[in-house]
C-alpha positions as CSV (number, residue, x, y, z in Angstrom):
1,M,-28.7,70.8,30.7
2,R,-26.7,67.9,28.8
3,T,-28.5,66.3,25.8
4,D,-27.2,63.4,24.3
5,P,-26.7,63.0,20.3
6,P,-29.2,61.5,18.2
7,A,-28.6,57.9,17.7
8,G,-26.2,56.9,15.3
9,A,-25.1,60.2,14.9
10,G,-21.4,59.3,15.3
11,L,-21.4,57.0,12.9
12,V,-21.6,59.8,10.3
13,H,-19.0,61.9,12.0
14,E,-15.8,59.5,11.4
15,P,-16.6,58.6,7.8
16,I,-17.0,62.0,7.0
17,R,-13.5,63.0,8.3
18,R,-11.7,60.3,6.5
19,M,-13.5,61.6,3.0
20,A,-12.6,65.1,4.2
21,A,-8.7,63.4,4.4
22,I,-9.3,62.4,1.0
23,A,-10.5,65.6,-0.2
24,T,-7.6,67.3,0.9
25,A,-5.5,64.7,-0.7
26,M,-7.0,65.3,-3.7
27,A,-6.8,69.1,-3.9
28,L,-3.2,68.7,-3.2
29,G,-2.3,66.2,-5.6
30,A,-4.0,68.1,-8.5
31,V,-2.0,71.2,-8.4
32,T,-0.3,70.8,-12.0
33,V,-3.3,70.7,-14.2
34,I,-4.1,71.6,-18.4
35,S,-7.2,71.8,-19.8
36,G,-8.4,68.5,-21.5
37,C,-11.4,66.6,-22.7
38,T,-14.6,66.2,-20.2
39,S,-14.9,62.9,-18.6
40,E,-18.8,61.9,-17.8
41,R,-19.3,59.6,-14.9
42,P,-23.0,58.3,-13.8
43,E,-24.3,59.1,-10.3
44,T,-24.6,55.4,-9.7
45,D,-20.6,55.5,-10.0
46,F,-20.3,58.2,-7.3
47,V,-22.8,56.6,-5.0
48,G,-21.2,52.7,-5.3
49,A,-17.8,54.3,-4.6
50,C,-19.0,56.4,-2.2
51,V,-20.8,53.7,-0.3
52,K,-17.3,51.4,-0.4
53,S,-14.9,54.4,0.4
54,G,-16.8,56.2,3.1
55,N,-18.6,53.9,5.0
56,L,-21.5,56.2,4.4
57,E,-25.5,55.4,4.2
58,R,-26.5,54.8,0.6
59,E,-29.2,57.9,1.3
60,V,-26.3,60.2,2.4
61,C,-24.3,59.1,-0.8
62,E,-27.0,59.3,-3.0
63,C,-27.5,63.1,-1.8
64,A,-24.1,63.7,-2.1
65,A,-23.7,62.6,-5.7
66,A,-26.6,65.0,-6.8
67,K,-25.0,68.0,-5.0
68,A,-21.9,67.2,-6.2
69,R,-23.1,66.9,-10.3
70,E,-24.8,70.0,-9.2
71,E,-21.9,72.3,-8.0
72,L,-18.9,70.7,-9.7
73,S,-18.0,71.1,-13.7
74,P,-18.3,67.4,-15.4
75,K,-14.3,67.1,-15.0
76,A,-14.0,67.7,-11.4
77,Y,-17.3,65.5,-10.4
78,A,-15.1,62.6,-13.1
79,F,-12.2,63.3,-10.7
80,L,-14.1,62.8,-7.3
81,V,-15.4,59.4,-8.4
82,A,-12.6,58.4,-9.9
83,T,-10.8,59.3,-6.3
84,L,-13.5,57.8,-4.6
85,D,-13.4,54.6,-6.4
86,Q,-9.3,54.5,-5.8
87,D,-8.7,54.4,-9.6
88,E,-5.0,55.2,-9.9
89,E,-5.2,55.2,-13.6
90,Q,-8.2,57.6,-14.2
91,I,-6.9,59.9,-11.2
92,H,-3.7,60.2,-12.8
93,R,-5.3,61.2,-16.4
94,L,-7.7,63.3,-15.1
95,R,-5.3,65.4,-12.8
96,K,-3.4,66.1,-16.3
97,E,-6.7,67.6,-17.3
98,L,-8.1,69.3,-14.4
99,E,-8.1,73.1,-13.9
100,M,-7.0,73.9,-10.4
101,Q,-9.8,75.8,-9.3
102,D,-12.0,72.2,-10.3
103,A,-9.6,70.2,-8.1
104,L,-9.8,72.7,-5.2
105,A,-13.7,72.6,-5.8
106,A,-13.9,68.8,-5.9
107,G,-11.7,68.8,-2.7
108,M,-13.7,71.2,-0.9
109,F,-16.7,69.3,-1.9
110,M,-15.8,66.3,-0.2
111,A,-14.8,68.3,2.8
112,S,-18.8,69.5,3.2
113,G,-20.7,67.9,0.8
114,P,-21.7,64.6,2.7
115,A,-22.0,66.4,5.9
116,R,-24.8,68.8,4.6
117,C,-26.5,65.7,3.3
118,A,-26.3,63.9,6.6
119,E,-27.4,67.0,8.2
120,E,-30.3,67.6,5.9
121,L,-31.3,63.8,6.3
122,E,-31.1,64.1,9.9
123,A,-33.3,67.0,10.0
124,K,-36.3,65.2,8.3
């Protein structure tokens, strides 16, 4: 028996694939790292950049922002926001400060975080 996906389900997958590609580039680009000061970014920055760069619904981006804030270090979170926002100056500055494990965590988060949120929101 064949069942069709829920209406609009395909709309979520292409932006998530794009965000996963961004995440992979972020993780690979942040290999050389040193310790530095923490850069705090509010969740509203994440949401705005997420909506703009990923064409995801605001609800998905708000969920992803909350999960990222909870799961990532402040530096990794700031790096993630700068990457989503395509803020090259901030990306380069943070890349120098970011530890490898934080860079990888940020990349892995973008590969899975928005998808987890989309699934949670679809289940409601």
